[in-house]
RORODREN-434780 format. One record per residue (C-alpha): residue number from 1; x, y, z; chain. Coordinates in pm, whole numbers, plus 32768, in hexadecimal, padded with zeros to 4 digits. Layout:
N
<NUM, <X, Y, Z>, 'A'>
...
***
This chain:
385
<1, <8000, 8000, 8000>, 'A'>
<2, <8095, 814C, 7F8E>, 'A'>
<3, <804E, 82A8, 8015>, 'A'>
<4, <809B, 83E8, 7F58>, 'A'>
<5, <808E, 8549, 7FE1>, 'A'>
<6, <8062, 8641, 7EC1>, 'A'>
<7, <8036, 87B9, 7EAC>, 'A'>
<8, <801D, 88AD, 7D86>, 'A'>
<9, <8111, 89B7, 7D13>, 'A'>
<10, <7FF3, 8A9A, 7CAC>, 'A'>
<11, <7E79, 8AA8, 7C98>, 'A'>
<12, <7E6C, 89D5, 7B5D>, 'A'>
<13, <7E8A, 88AA, 7C4F>, 'A'>
<14, <7F00, 87C2, 7B38>, 'A'>
<15, <8076, 87EC, 7B7A>, 'A'>
<16, <8147, 87FF, 7CB3>, 'A'>
<17, <8217, 872D, 7DA1>, 'A'>
<18, <81E2, 85EC, 7E61>, 'A'>
<19, <8283, 8507, 7F62>, 'A'>
<20, <826C, 838C, 7F58>, 'A'>
<21, <825C, 8291, 8075>, 'A'>
<22, <835E, 81B4, 7FC7>, 'A'>
<23, <8478, 8294, 8049>, 'A'>
<24, <83C4, 8306, 8184>, 'A'>
<25, <8361, 844E, 80D8>, 'A'>
<26, <84C7, 84D2, 80D6>, 'A'>
<27, <84F1, 851C, 7F63>, 'A'>
<28, <8431, 8632, 7EB5>, 'A'>
<29, <83A7, 85C6, 7D62>, 'A'>
<30, <82EC, 868D, 7C5B>, 'A'>
<31, <81B5, 8641, 7B8C>, 'A'>
<32, <8131, 86FA, 7A5B>, 'A'>
<33, <7FD9, 8656, 7A50>, 'A'>
<34, <7EFF, 859F, 7B4A>, 'A'>
<35, <7EE0, 8485, 7A4C>, 'A'>
<36, <803D, 841F, 7ABA>, 'A'>
<37, <7F93, 8386, 7BEA>, 'A'>
<38, <7EB3, 82A4, 7B18>, 'A'>
<39, <7F8B, 817B, 7B74>, 'A'>
<40, <7F1E, 8194, 7CE1>, 'A'>
<41, <7E31, 807D, 7D44>, 'A'>
<42, <7D0A, 8077, 7E31>, 'A'>
<43, <7DF3, 800F, 7F49>, 'A'>
<44, <7EC5, 814B, 7F1D>, 'A'>
<45, <7E80, 82A5, 7FAC>, 'A'>
<46, <7EB8, 83FE, 7F18>, 'A'>
<47, <7EB6, 8520, 800E>, 'A'>
<48, <7E8C, 8663, 7F4D>, 'A'>
<49, <7EDF, 87A5, 8009>, 'A'>
<50, <7E24, 88DB, 7F94>, 'A'>
<51, <7EC6, 8A2E, 7FDC>, 'A'>
<52, <7E25, 8ABD, 8115>, 'A'>
<53, <7E37, 8C13, 8071>, 'A'>
<54, <7D01, 8BB6, 7FA4>, 'A'>
<55, <7C49, 8B04, 80BF>, 'A'>
<56, <7BAA, 8BC2, 81DD>, 'A'>
<57, <7B8E, 8AFC, 8320>, 'A'>
<58, <7AA3, 8B49, 8441>, 'A'>
<59, <7A49, 8ACB, 8598>, 'A'>
<60, <78E9, 8A42, 857E>, 'A'>
<61, <7851, 892B, 864C>, 'A'>
<62, <777A, 8841, 8581>, 'A'>
<63, <7632, 880C, 863B>, 'A'>
<64, <75DF, 8698, 8627>, 'A'>
<65, <7472, 86E0, 867D>, 'A'>
<66, <7443, 87B3, 8544>, 'A'>
<67, <7437, 874A, 83DA>, 'A'>
<68, <755A, 8787, 82EF>, 'A'>
<69, <7494, 889B, 8242>, 'A'>
<70, <7448, 894E, 838B>, 'A'>
<71, <75B2, 893A, 83FA>, 'A'>
<72, <7620, 89C6, 82AC>, 'A'>
<73, <7526, 8AE4, 82C5>, 'A'>
<74, <75A2, 8B3A, 8423>, 'A'>
<75, <770C, 8B2D, 83B2>, 'A'>
<76, <76D1, 8C13, 8288>, 'A'>
<77, <7613, 8D02, 8368>, 'A'>
<78, <773C, 8D11, 8458>, 'A'>
<79, <7844, 8D58, 834F>, 'A'>
<80, <7778, 8E1B, 8250>, 'A'>
<81, <7826, 8F62, 82A4>, 'A'>
<82, <797F, 8EC5, 8262>, 'A'>
<83, <7931, 8E48, 8103>, 'A'>
<84, <797E, 8F3F, 7FED>, 'A'>
<85, <78F3, 8E70, 7EC9>, 'A'>
<86, <778F, 8E0A, 7E92>, 'A'>
<87, <772B, 8CE6, 7F73>, 'A'>
<88, <76D4, 8C0D, 7E47>, 'A'>
<89, <7839, 8C28, 7DC3>, 'A'>
<90, <78C5, 8B6D, 7EED>, 'A'>
<91, <78CF, 8A04, 7F63>, 'A'>
<92, <788F, 89C4, 80D4>, 'A'>
<93, <7909, 88A6, 81B1>, 'A'>
<94, <7891, 8870, 8315>, 'A'>
<95, <7939, 877F, 8403>, 'A'>
<96, <7921, 8745, 857A>, 'A'>
<97, <79FA, 8866, 85F0>, 'A'>
<98, <7A68, 8928, 84BD>, 'A'>
<99, <79CC, 8991, 8376>, 'A'>
<100, <7A64, 8A03, 822E>, 'A'>
<101, <7A13, 8AE0, 8103>, 'A'>
<102, <7ABA, 8ACA, 7FAE>, 'A'>
<103, <7A74, 8B62, 7E5B>, 'A'>
<104, <7982, 8A77, 7DA9>, 'A'>
<105, <7A22, 8A92, 7C50>, 'A'>
<106, <7B7D, 8A3D, 7CD2>, 'A'>
<107, <7AF8, 8925, 7DAB>, 'A'>
<108, <7A2A, 887F, 7C97>, 'A'>
<109, <7B53, 888F, 7BA9>, 'A'>
<110, <7C32, 87D8, 7CA3>, 'A'>
<111, <7B28, 86E4, 7D17>, 'A'>
<112, <7AD2, 867C, 7BB2>, 'A'>
<113, <7C40, 8633, 7B63>, 'A'>
<114, <7C6C, 8564, 7CA0>, 'A'>
<115, <7B31, 849A, 7C53>, 'A'>
<116, <7BE0, 83FA, 7B2A>, 'A'>
<117, <7CD5, 8347, 7C11>, 'A'>
<118, <7C9D, 81E8, 7C9C>, 'A'>
<119, <7D42, 8219, 7DEF>, 'A'>
<120, <7CBB, 829B, 7F37>, 'A'>
<121, <7CBB, 8418, 7F36>, 'A'>
<122, <7CE7, 850C, 8057>, 'A'>
<123, <7CD0, 8682, 8013>, 'A'>
<124, <7D46, 8761, 812F>, 'A'>
<125, <7DB6, 88C8, 8168>, 'A'>
<126, <7F32, 88CB, 816B>, 'A'>
<127, <7F43, 8948, 82D2>, 'A'>
<128, <7EBF, 87F0, 833B>, 'A'>
<129, <8026, 8778, 8309>, 'A'>
<130, <806C, 87E7, 846C>, 'A'>
<131, <7F18, 8826, 8507>, 'A'>
<132, <7F1A, 87DA, 867B>, 'A'>
<133, <7DE1, 8825, 8745>, 'A'>
<134, <7E32, 88EF, 887A>, 'A'>
<135, <7F7D, 8968, 87E7>, 'A'>
<136, <7FE5, 8A81, 86FE>, 'A'>
<137, <80E8, 8A26, 85F7>, 'A'>
<138, <81A2, 8ACF, 84DB>, 'A'>
<139, <8239, 89E5, 83DA>, 'A'>
<140, <8317, 8A40, 82B6>, 'A'>
<141, <82AD, 8972, 818A>, 'A'>
<142, <82C6, 899C, 8011>, 'A'>
<143, <834A, 8B02, 802F>, 'A'>
<144, <8222, 8B62, 8109>, 'A'>
<145, <81D7, 8B7C, 8279>, 'A'>
<146, <80B1, 8AAD, 82F1>, 'A'>
<147, <7FFA, 8B39, 8420>, 'A'>
<148, <7F2F, 8A3F, 84E9>, 'A'>
<149, <7E70, 8AC5, 8613>, 'A'>
<150, <7E06, 8A0B, 874B>, 'A'>
<151, <7C94, 8A32, 86EE>, 'A'>
<152, <7CC7, 8963, 85B0>, 'A'>
<153, <7CCA, 8A82, 84B5>, 'A'>
<154, <7DF8, 8AEB, 83EA>, 'A'>
<155, <7E8D, 8B91, 82B7>, 'A'>
<156, <7FC6, 8BA2, 81E0>, 'A'>
<157, <8095, 8CDD, 81A6>, 'A'>
<158, <81A7, 8D42, 80B6>, 'A'>
<159, <82F2, 8DAF, 814F>, 'A'>
<160, <82BF, 8F1A, 80E9>, 'A'>
<161, <817E, 8F33, 81B5>, 'A'>
<162, <81F9, 8E6F, 82E3>, 'A'>
<163, <824B, 8F8E, 83CF>, 'A'>
<164, <8109, 904B, 838C>, 'A'>
<165, <8037, 8F0F, 83B6>, 'A'>
<166, <80DE, 8EB8, 8504>, 'A'>
<167, <8089, 9012, 8589>, 'A'>
<168, <7F1E, 8FE6, 8521>, 'A'>
<169, <7F10, 8E90, 85C6>, 'A'>
<170, <7F9B, 8F1A, 870D>, 'A'>
<171, <7E84, 9019, 8716>, 'A'>
<172, <7D78, 8F0B, 86E8>, 'A'>
<173, <7E2C, 8E0B, 87C5>, 'A'>
<174, <7EEC, 8EC6, 88D9>, 'A'>
<175, <7F75, 8D7E, 8969>, 'A'>
<176, <7FF8, 8D0A, 8817>, 'A'>
<177, <813E, 8C4E, 8859>, 'A'>
<178, <8168, 8B4A, 8744>, 'A'>
<179, <8251, 8A24, 8723>, 'A'>
<180, <8336, 8A6D, 85FC>, 'A'>
<181, <8385, 8960, 84FC>, 'A'>
<182, <8487, 8A0C, 8426>, 'A'>
<183, <85E8, 89A3, 83C6>, 'A'>
<184, <8655, 8AF6, 8340>, 'A'>
<185, <86A5, 8C2E, 8408>, 'A'>
<186, <8576, 8D11, 83D9>, 'A'>
<187, <858D, 8E64, 8482>, 'A'>
<188, <8416, 8E8C, 84B5>, 'A'>
<189, <8407, 8D48, 857A>, 'A'>
<190, <8527, 8D89, 866A>, 'A'>
<191, <8443, 8E05, 877F>, 'A'>
<192, <83AC, 8CA8, 879E>, 'A'>
<193, <848B, 8BC2, 8869>, 'A'>
<194, <83FA, 8A62, 8842>, 'A'>
<195, <847E, 89B6, 870A>, 'A'>
<196, <8454, 8856, 8686>, 'A'>
<197, <849D, 878F, 854E>, 'A'>
<198, <8383, 8740, 845B>, 'A'>
<199, <8360, 85FE, 8392>, 'A'>
<200, <8251, 85AE, 8296>, 'A'>
<201, <825D, 8446, 830F>, 'A'>
<202, <81E0, 84BB, 8465>, 'A'>
<203, <80B8, 8565, 83BC>, 'A'>
<204, <8058, 8429, 82FB>, 'A'>
<205, <8089, 834E, 842C>, 'A'>
<206, <7F9D, 8425, 84FF>, 'A'>
<207, <7E8A, 8433, 83F7>, 'A'>
<208, <7D3F, 838E, 8450>, 'A'>
<209, <7BEC, 8358, 83AC>, 'A'>
<210, <7B49, 845E, 848B>, 'A'>
<211, <7C0F, 8576, 83E6>, 'A'>
<212, <7B48, 865E, 8300>, 'A'>
<213, <7B5B, 8602, 8191>, 'A'>
<214, <7AF9, 8705, 8089>, 'A'>
<215, <7AEE, 8605, 7F71>, 'A'>
<216, <7999, 85AC, 7EE0>, 'A'>
<217, <7960, 847B, 7E08>, 'A'>
<218, <789D, 84E3, 7CD0>, 'A'>
<219, <77A4, 83D1, 7C7B>, 'A'>
<220, <77B7, 837A, 7B0A>, 'A'>
<221, <77D7, 8236, 7A44>, 'A'>
<222, <7936, 8297, 79D6>, 'A'>
<223, <79AF, 82E1, 7B39>, 'A'>
<224, <790E, 81A6, 7BC4>, 'A'>
<225, <79BC, 80D0, 7ABF>, 'A'>
<226, <7B04, 8184, 7B07>, 'A'>
<227, <7AE5, 8137, 7C79>, 'A'>
<228, <7A8A, 7FCB, 7C36>, 'A'>
<229, <7BB8, 7FAF, 7B4F>, 'A'>
<230, <7B11, 7EB7, 7A62>, 'A'>
<231, <7BC9, 7E08, 7948>, 'A'>
<232, <7B36, 7E33, 77ED>, 'A'>
<233, <7A8A, 7CDF, 7800>, 'A'>
<234, <79FD, 7D2C, 795B>, 'A'>
<235, <7983, 7E7B, 78DB>, 'A'>
<236, <78C7, 7DD6, 77BA>, 'A'>
<237, <7834, 7CD3, 78A6>, 'A'>
<238, <77C7, 7DDD, 799F>, 'A'>
<239, <7729, 7EAB, 7887>, 'A'>
<240, <766F, 7D75, 780E>, 'A'>
<241, <75F1, 7D28, 796E>, 'A'>
<242, <757A, 7E8C, 799F>, 'A'>
<243, <74C6, 7E7D, 7850>, 'A'>
<244, <7423, 7D33, 78B3>, 'A'>
<245, <73B8, 7DB3, 7A07>, 'A'>
<246, <7310, 7EDD, 7962>, 'A'>
<247, <7270, 7E27, 783B>, 'A'>
<248, <720C, 7CD5, 78CD>, 'A'>
<249, <70F1, 7D5C, 79A9>, 'A'>
<250, <704F, 7DF6, 7873>, 'A'>
<251, <7083, 7CB1, 77B5>, 'A'>
<252, <6FE3, 7BE5, 78CC>, 'A'>
<253, <6EBC, 7CD3, 78E1>, 'A'>
<254, <6E8D, 7CC2, 7769>, 'A'>
<255, <6EA0, 7B45, 776C>, 'A'>
<256, <6DAE, 7B33, 788F>, 'A'>
<257, <6CB6, 7C18, 77DD>, 'A'>
<258, <6CD3, 7B3D, 76A8>, 'A'>
<259, <6C86, 7A04, 7775>, 'A'>
<260, <6B5E, 7AB2, 7816>, 'A'>
<261, <6ADD, 7B17, 76C2>, 'A'>
<262, <6AFB, 79AE, 7640>, 'A'>
<263, <6A55, 7926, 7779>, 'A'>
<264, <6930, 7A18, 775D>, 'A'>
<265, <690A, 79D2, 75E9>, 'A'>
<266, <6911, 7858, 7613>, 'A'>
<267, <6824, 7866, 773A>, 'A'>
<268, <672F, 7934, 766E>, 'A'>
<269, <674A, 783C, 754B>, 'A'>
<270, <66F4, 771E, 7638>, 'A'>
<271, <65BE, 77CE, 76B1>, 'A'>
<272, <6563, 7828, 754C>, 'A'>
<273, <6585, 76BA, 74E8>, 'A'>
<274, <6498, 7656, 7600>, 'A'>
<275, <63A2, 7774, 75D8>, 'A'>
<276, <63A4, 7851, 74A3>, 'A'>
<277, <62E1, 7958, 7564>, 'A'>
<278, <640B, 799C, 7648>, 'A'>
<279, <6487, 7B02, 7614>, 'A'>
<280, <655D, 7B36, 7749>, 'A'>
<281, <6616, 7A64, 784B>, 'A'>
<282, <6626, 7B02, 79A4>, 'A'>
<283, <6638, 79E1, 7A9F>, 'A'>
<284, <66AC, 78AD, 79DA>, 'A'>
<285, <6681, 77A6, 7AEB>, 'A'>
<286, <651D, 7809, 7B41>, 'A'>
<287, <64B8, 7833, 79D6>, 'A'>
<288, <654C, 76DE, 7979>, 'A'>
<289, <647F, 762E, 7A84>, 'A'>
<290, <6346, 76E0, 7A0E>, 'A'>
<291, <6381, 7682, 78A1>, 'A'>
<292, <63D7, 7517, 78ED>, 'A'>
<293, <628D, 74EE, 799E>, 'A'>
<294, <61E0, 756F, 7866>, 'A'>
<295, <6292, 7485, 7771>, 'A'>
<296, <61A7, 7389, 76CB>, 'A'>
<297, <6253, 728E, 75E9>, 'A'>
<298, <6150, 7176, 75EC>, 'A'>
<299, <6122, 7171, 7471>, 'A'>
<300, <6295, 7129, 7449>, 'A'>
<301, <628C, 7014, 7548>, 'A'>
<302, <6161, 6F66, 74A6>, 'A'>
<303, <6201, 6F2A, 7352>, 'A'>
<304, <6216, 6DB0, 7316>, 'A'>
<305, <634D, 6DA0, 723B>, 'A'>
<306, <6474, 6D30, 731A>, 'A'>
<307, <655C, 6E1B, 7260>, 'A'>
<308, <6478, 6F34, 72CE>, 'A'>
<309, <64FA, 6F02, 742F>, 'A'>
<310, <6621, 6FD8, 73C3>, 'A'>
<311, <6544, 70F1, 7347>, 'A'>
<312, <655B, 7193, 749D>, 'A'>
<313, <66D9, 7189, 7488>, 'A'>
<314, <66D2, 72B2, 7399>, 'A'>
<315, <6625, 737E, 74A2>, 'A'>
<316, <6720, 731B, 75AF>, 'A'>
<317, <6845, 7365, 74CA>, 'A'>
<318, <67B7, 74BD, 747B>, 'A'>
<319, <67C6, 7511, 75EC>, 'A'>
<320, <6941, 74F9, 75EC>, 'A'>
<321, <69BB, 74BF, 7489>, 'A'>
<322, <6AD5, 75C3, 74A6>, 'A'>
<323, <6B6D, 74F7, 75C0>, 'A'>
<324, <6B4E, 7396, 752A>, 'A'>
<325, <6C95, 72F8, 74BC>, 'A'>
<326, <6BE6, 71C3, 7433>, 'A'>
<327, <6AA6, 70EE, 743C>, 'A'>
<328, <6AC2, 6F72, 741D>, 'A'>
<329, <6976, 6EC1, 73D5>, 'A'>
<330, <6933, 6D4B, 7400>, 'A'>
<331, <67EF, 6CFF, 7343>, 'A'>
<332, <67E6, 6B99, 73BE>, 'A'>
<333, <67D8, 6BF8, 752C>, 'A'>
<334, <6728, 6D48, 74F5>, 'A'>
<335, <6842, 6DF4, 75B2>, 'A'>
<336, <6923, 6F22, 756E>, 'A'>
<337, <6A5E, 6FAC, 760C>, 'A'>
<338, <6A7F, 7129, 7613>, 'A'>
<339, <6BE0, 71B1, 763F>, 'A'>
<340, <6BD2, 730D, 76E0>, 'A'>
<341, <6CDB, 741C, 76FD>, 'A'>
<342, <6CA9, 7563, 77BB>, 'A'>
<343, <6B2C, 7549, 77C9>, 'A'>
<344, <6AA0, 7656, 78B3>, 'A'>
<345, <6A11, 75B7, 79EA>, 'A'>
<346, <68BF, 765D, 79B6>, 'A'>
<347, <689E, 75B3, 7862>, 'A'>
<348, <6907, 7463, 78F3>, 'A'>
<349, <6800, 748D, 7A00>, 'A'>
<350, <66FE, 74D8, 78F4>, 'A'>
<351, <6759, 7399, 7835>, 'A'>
<352, <673C, 72C3, 7970>, 'A'>
<353, <65EC, 735C, 79C8>, 'A'>
<354, <656A, 7333, 7865>, 'A'>
<355, <65B9, 71C5, 781F>, 'A'>
<356, <649C, 7146, 78F6>, 'A'>
<357, <639D, 71E9, 780F>, 'A'>
<358, <643E, 714B, 76DB>, 'A'>
<359, <6436, 6FDC, 7742>, 'A'>
<360, <65AD, 6FF6, 7765>, 'A'>
<361, <6674, 6F68, 7885>, 'A'>
<362, <67D2, 6FD0, 78F0>, 'A'>
<363, <6881, 6E83, 791C>, 'A'>
<364, <69D0, 6F03, 7999>, 'A'>
<365, <6A88, 7049, 79D3>, 'A'>
<366, <6BFF, 7072, 79C3>, 'A'>
<367, <6C22, 71EA, 79D8>, 'A'>
<368, <6CEE, 72E1, 7AA2>, 'A'>
<369, <6C8A, 7447, 7AF7>, 'A'>
<370, <6D8D, 755C, 7ADC>, 'A'>
<371, <6D2E, 76C7, 7B21>, 'A'>
<372, <6BBF, 768C, 7ACA>, 'A'>
<373, <6C1E, 75D1, 7989>, 'A'>
<374, <6BDA, 745F, 794F>, 'A'>
<375, <6CC2, 7379, 788B>, 'A'>
<376, <6CB5, 71FC, 785C>, 'A'>
<377, <6BC4, 70F7, 77D8>, 'A'>
<378, <6A5B, 709B, 781C>, 'A'>
<379, <69B3, 6F5C, 779F>, 'A'>
<380, <683E, 6F70, 7755>, 'A'>
<381, <673A, 6E73, 76E8>, 'A'>
<382, <65FE, 6EA8, 7612>, 'A'>
<383, <64CE, 6DD2, 765B>, 'A'>
<384, <6361, 6DB6, 75F4>, 'A'>
<385, <6261, 6D9F, 7707>, 'A'>
***
């Protein structure tokens, strides 16, 4: 797992310097484009330090009992007089003890560039390099002086403005007595006695997940795929699965509607075959029972010709002809075997209830129901009374 601490040379953000964990952050390296960090994986971390000169930091306690919107409204109300630009031109960040304001255009430019990377991203004001709650510090870094105050706020100052800024700070913080982290002999800092050495490795080592992070992940298909780091084949497969998940429900609904339409049409045809006066089927089961009771097939049953026993078979077949695979007739025994496939249960019930009126007997049934559909074979016999 690699960690890189990077910071820009100017407000273009795309070029600057960085330190790598491979040499314990000792060597200063340069980058000319953030794309140079594309090789970082999801296990790696990029800490990007934004110049504190373009970030305003404030003491503001986030009220956990209020919504994010209410806390933001209260924060803006508190600092409104300090903001020169229009409120809408700024991006606001509220954390537990401190809150920050940065120009929205600059922030969105940086945040969009960082979103193209696969690694974990931390965006912090540069004074966080040596922020110590309860202590004031001044740290020389990248030709600037980073001021970190005990209340968690801070800023960064060029050398030319150092003396003037210190005087202003002393007016606002009369007890200001910072710890100095500076290797060079700076005249304006000689009045402060406590001095220590600063190492970037100490900053990285003391980082924790509770620290504020100004980075925002921008939700888009491109950024999601970048973070997932798919291979080309995995990308195609994922795209196919997404397409299926979106289209299959519509396909299933369409297929279901088609089956319903066939079922309603076939049911109506059955009723029409039984009673030509049928115009509408509302409650099939009740209407079937009513029609069966009205069926009178005595003339068919009274025909003397033995072959005429099979005359009633045409009627039975018409009740489910779309679902008959085959019909085997044995004229010697006056028996027939009907092979069924996917016959709706309501039609099968109709056939069973009808045979008694046709001098037909169901000799054997070898069928299996599956989701209200009947498949298998039934053996029937035709007899004269």
